[in-house]
C-alpha positions as CSV (number, residue, x, y, z in Angstrom):
1,M,-117.1,190.1,135.2
2,L,-118.8,193.2,136.6
3,L,-121.5,193.1,134.0
4,E,-122.5,189.6,135.1
5,L,-123.5,190.9,138.6
6,P,-127.1,190.8,139.6
7,V,-129.1,193.8,138.4
8,P,-129.6,195.4,141.8
9,V,-125.9,195.2,142.6
10,L,-125.0,196.5,139.2
11,H,-127.4,199.4,139.6
12,Q,-125.8,200.2,143.0
13,V,-122.3,200.0,141.4
14,L,-123.2,202.4,138.6
15,H,-124.7,205.0,140.9
16,E,-122.1,205.1,143.7
17,E,-118.6,206.0,142.7
18,A,-117.0,204.5,145.8
19,T,-118.9,201.2,145.2
20,L,-117.8,201.2,141.6
21,T,-114.2,201.8,142.6
22,T,-114.3,199.0,145.1
23,A,-115.9,196.6,142.7
24,V,-113.3,197.3,140.0
25,E,-110.4,196.9,142.5
26,K,-111.9,193.6,143.7
27,A,-112.4,192.4,140.1
28,V,-108.8,193.3,139.1
29,R,-107.4,191.5,142.2
30,A,-109.6,188.5,141.4
31,L,-108.3,188.4,137.8
32,H,-104.7,188.7,139.0
33,L,-105.2,185.9,141.4
34,A,-106.8,183.7,138.7
35,Q,-103.9,184.3,136.4
36,E,-101.1,183.5,138.9
37,P,-99.5,180.2,138.0
38,S,-99.4,177.7,140.7
39,Q,-96.0,176.4,141.9
40,E,-96.6,173.0,140.4
41,E,-98.9,172.0,137.6
42,D,-100.7,169.1,139.2
43,D,-104.0,169.6,141.0
44,V,-102.5,168.4,144.3
45,S,-100.3,171.5,144.4
46,V,-103.3,173.9,144.5
47,S,-103.8,174.5,148.2
48,S,-107.2,175.0,149.7
49,D,-106.1,178.4,151.1
50,F,-105.1,179.6,147.6
51,L,-108.4,178.4,146.1
52,G,-110.3,180.1,149.0
53,E,-108.5,183.4,148.4
54,Q,-109.2,183.3,144.7
55,L,-112.8,182.3,145.2
56,F,-113.4,184.9,147.9
57,E,-112.1,187.7,145.6
58,L,-114.5,186.7,142.9
59,V,-117.5,186.2,145.2
60,D,-116.8,189.5,147.0
61,V,-117.4,191.3,143.7
62,Y,-121.1,190.4,143.9
63,N,-121.4,192.6,147.1
64,T,-123.9,190.1,148.7
65,G,-122.9,191.0,152.3
66,H,-122.2,187.2,152.8
67,S,-119.0,186.8,150.9
68,Q,-117.3,184.7,153.6
69,K,-120.3,182.4,154.0
70,I,-120.8,181.9,150.3
71,T,-117.1,181.3,149.7
72,G,-117.2,178.7,152.5
73,M,-120.3,177.0,151.0
74,L,-118.7,176.9,147.5
75,L,-115.4,175.5,149.0
76,E,-117.3,172.5,150.3
77,Q,-117.5,171.2,146.7
78,H,-114.9,169.0,145.2
79,K,-111.6,170.7,144.2
80,D,-112.3,170.2,140.5
81,A,-115.7,171.9,140.8
82,V,-114.1,174.9,142.6
83,L,-111.4,175.2,139.9
84,K,-114.3,175.2,137.3
85,L,-115.9,178.1,139.2
86,L,-112.7,180.1,139.1
87,S,-112.6,179.8,135.3
88,D,-116.3,180.1,134.5
89,P,-117.8,183.5,135.6
90,K,-121.3,182.5,134.4
91,L,-121.2,179.3,136.5
92,L,-119.8,181.2,139.5
93,G,-122.7,183.7,139.2
94,E,-125.2,180.9,139.2
95,Q,-123.6,179.3,142.2
96,V,-123.4,182.6,144.1
97,T,-127.1,183.2,143.4
98,L,-128.0,179.7,144.6
99,A,-125.9,180.1,147.8
100,L,-127.5,183.4,148.5
101,K,-130.9,182.0,148.0
102,T,-130.0,179.1,150.4
103,L,-128.8,181.6,153.0
104,K,-132.0,183.6,152.7
105,E,-134.1,180.5,153.2
106,R,-132.1,179.5,156.2
107,K,-132.5,183.0,157.7
108,V,-136.3,182.7,157.3
109,E,-136.3,179.3,159.1
110,E,-134.4,180.7,162.1
111,T,-136.5,181.3,165.1
112,D,-134.6,184.1,166.8
113,V,-134.5,186.8,164.2
114,S,-132.9,189.4,166.5
115,D,-129.8,187.4,167.2
116,S,-129.3,186.4,163.5
117,S,-129.7,190.0,162.3
118,E,-127.2,191.3,164.8
119,A,-124.8,188.5,163.8
120,D,-125.3,189.4,160.1
121,D,-124.7,193.1,160.8
122,T,-121.5,192.2,162.6
123,E,-120.4,190.0,159.8
124,R,-121.2,192.6,157.2
125,L,-119.2,195.2,159.2
126,G,-116.4,192.7,159.6
127,E,-116.2,192.1,155.8
128,K,-116.2,195.8,155.0
129,L,-113.7,196.5,157.7
130,F,-111.5,193.6,156.6
131,S,-111.3,194.8,153.0
132,L,-110.3,198.3,154.1
133,V,-107.7,197.0,156.7
134,E,-106.3,194.6,154.2
135,E,-105.4,197.5,151.9
136,M,-103.5,199.2,154.7
137,E,-101.9,196.1,156.4
138,P,-102.3,193.0,154.3
139,L,-100.0,190.9,156.5
140,H,-102.0,191.6,159.7
141,A,-105.5,192.2,158.3
142,N,-107.1,189.3,160.1
143,D,-105.7,190.2,163.6
144,I,-106.3,193.9,163.2
145,T,-109.8,193.4,162.0
146,G,-110.5,191.1,164.9
147,M,-109.2,193.7,167.3
148,L,-111.2,196.5,165.7
149,L,-114.4,194.4,165.8
150,E,-114.2,194.5,169.6
151,M,-115.1,198.2,169.4
152,D,-118.6,199.5,169.7
153,P,-120.7,199.1,166.5
154,T,-121.3,202.9,166.3
155,A,-117.5,203.5,166.4
156,L,-117.0,200.8,163.8
157,Q,-119.5,202.6,161.5
158,Q,-117.6,205.8,162.0
159,L,-114.3,204.0,161.1
160,L,-115.9,202.8,157.8
161,T,-116.8,206.3,156.8
162,D,-113.7,208.2,158.1
163,H,-110.6,206.6,156.5
164,K,-108.2,208.9,158.4
165,M,-109.7,207.7,161.7
166,L,-109.5,204.1,160.4
167,A,-105.8,204.5,159.5
168,V,-105.1,205.7,163.0
169,A,-107.0,202.8,164.6
170,V,-105.2,200.3,162.3
171,Q,-101.8,201.8,163.3
172,K,-102.7,201.6,167.0
173,A,-103.8,198.0,166.6
174,K,-100.6,197.1,164.6
175,A,-98.5,198.8,167.4
176,A,-100.3,196.6,169.9
177,L,-99.6,193.5,167.9
178,D,-95.9,194.5,167.6
179,T,-95.5,194.7,171.4
């Protein structure tokens, strides 16, 4: 799975231990999700949420910075096509590349570049933050990430580099949720 990543992403993964560790963890989670049997065997039993979670884990391995958008784009396909993507890494890689190309084309077409780049930066921060928060508090990751994203972008960058500081912020956010 990791060797099927685009060359620039693979180069980054091979040269940065933290990125390699993250990519391997994501790949292992994706494989575990893909191997989990569904409650019932018919296609109707496979929920959209379950498919979305599985697909996100696989797409996120590609480190495109647009995992949520690409997953959303791929989920617009028929359920059978999505199931095929989950079982065929080569097809998934092609679809991720196509979706990324489409996103880049859309970005070029946008007239207000400053707004879109700020939104993209926030989205990238949110995705990175979510994956870290999810490891600490999987049940409340969405809410806690949303709360943390209200912080100043400079403080968010610091949280991403200082895991002890992030752990404290996550605990404070969880305490606020519990009250």
